[in-house]
N, C-alpha and C positions, 0 to 999 in steps of 0.2 A: 461423571456424568456419562449417562448412555444416550447415544444417538441412533435410534431404530432406523430413521429414513436417510442415513448417510452412507457414503460408500466405503468400503473396508479400506485402510490405509494402502494395502498393495495395489488396490484398483486405482486409487487417487494418484499414486506416485507414477503411474505409466504416464510418461511425458508427453503432453501434448495430445492424449488421447482421452475421449470422455468415455468412462466405463458406465455400465448399467447397474443401478442398484441391485442389490442381493438380500439376502436374509441374514447376513452376517451383521454382528453388532461390534463396534469398536470402541473403546473407552479412551477418552481423550481429555486431558486437562486443557482447558482453554482460558486465556486471560486477554483482557483489555486493558489499555493504558488510559487512565483517568488523569486528563491534565490538571483537573482542578485541585486534586489529590496527590498529585505527583507520585502515583502508584499504579501497580498492575493488579487487576481484580479478576477473579473468576467470571465467567460469562457462559450464557447457554445459546446455542446456536441451531437453526434448523435448515435453511436453504441449500443449495447446492455450492459446494465449495471447491476452491483450488488450493492444492497444498504446495508451497514452495520449499523446497529443502536445500542445503549446501551441497554444492559438488565438491568432491574431495579436495580437489586443488584450491578452491576458494575457503574451505573449511580450516586447511592446513595454514593458509595465509592469515587468516584471522587470529588463529590460536597461537602461531608460532612466530610471526612477523609482527601484528598489532599487538599481540600478547592479551587477548581478552577471551573469554569463553564465548562459545556460540550461543550460549542463553543471553549473555550479556549483549552480543551483537544483536541478536534477534529482538531483545528489549529496544535496542536503539532504532532499529528499523522500524518498529511498532510506533515508538514515540514520534519519529521523523514523520512518519505518514499522519499521525495525529496534528501535527505542527503544520503540515502542507494544507491539511482540510482546514484547520482554523484559519490560515491565511486566504485559502480560496475563500471561505465564508466571508471574510473581512473585505476582500475585493468586491464580492457580489454586493455586500451592503454599500459599498463606497459608490460603485456604479449607480445603485438605487438612489442614494443620497445626493448624487449630483445630476440626478434625473437623466441618465444617460443609457438606460435600459433599453430603449427602442434602437439606439444606434450600435450599442455593444451587443446586444443579444444575450443568449444564454451564457452564463458564466461557467467556466470549467469549475467542476466539483470533484470530492475525492470520497471514496467510500472507506469505511473503517477496515483495518486489517487486524489480525489477531496472533498474539503467540500462542502456540500449541506445542504440548509435550507429549512425547509417547516413551515411556520408560525414560531414559536419561536423552533422548533426542529430542531437539527443539526445532520448530519450523513455523511457518507463518502461513496462516489460512486467509485467503481473500474469496469474497462473494464471487461467483462465476458471473461473468458479463458476457453476454450474448453477442455475437459479432466478430468482425475481424480486428485483430490486434494493429494499430499504428503508433509507432513511435514518432513524437513530433520534436523533441529535443533530448540530445543524448547526455551522457553524465558530465560532459565538460561543457555544456550549454551550446553546443553546435546544432543548428536547425538541421532536420533529418527529411523535412518536406519543404517544397518552395514556399518561400516566404510569401506569396501571394494567396495561399491558403489561410481561410478565415481562422480555423482552429490553431495553426501554427502562430498567426497574429496574436491569439489569445493566449498561447502558450507563453510566447515572448513578453506580453504585457504582463502575464501572472508571474513569471521568474523575476521581471524587473520590480514589480510590486512587492514581491516577498523580500527583496534586499531592501528596498526602501522602508517598508513597514517593520522590518526587525532592527532599523538602526543600523544598517549595513553589516549585520552579524549572521544572516542565513540567505543563501541564493538557492531556490527551488529550482531544480534542473531534472533531467531523466523523466521528462513528461510524455 
């Protein structure tokens, strides 16, 4: 696939910095997880994207301690994002079904992320979202913002809903 309107990998990897597009062309293999088929499929992208790669320490932990490849781990990351997106949609529908849309307001939502490969390196691509990043709940489920914040309350609700709707199998955190 050729992405004429995208940034070069070198520019995209500059941490925390938005680079200006240039004339270079980068060829990437990009894949999307299809939950209905339980497989990863090729995909074509066009907007501005964020590249997330593994820090050396994290890569070492994944490959040596957990004993899976970075590609396997990246696949799992993409699949878990698809699962969280599906659960968020189920919560939105449940709120509508119970006629609570006015009280609840807009439900949290998730965008798709994609597995990408460049040579033998695997990473995720996420659509760039304008604005300031705010974490509401960390990886252990601890709230990071005062609990009277409306979005924090929705994050806690969503996390709890994920646990219930999955028959106590999954708990979405890191929101």
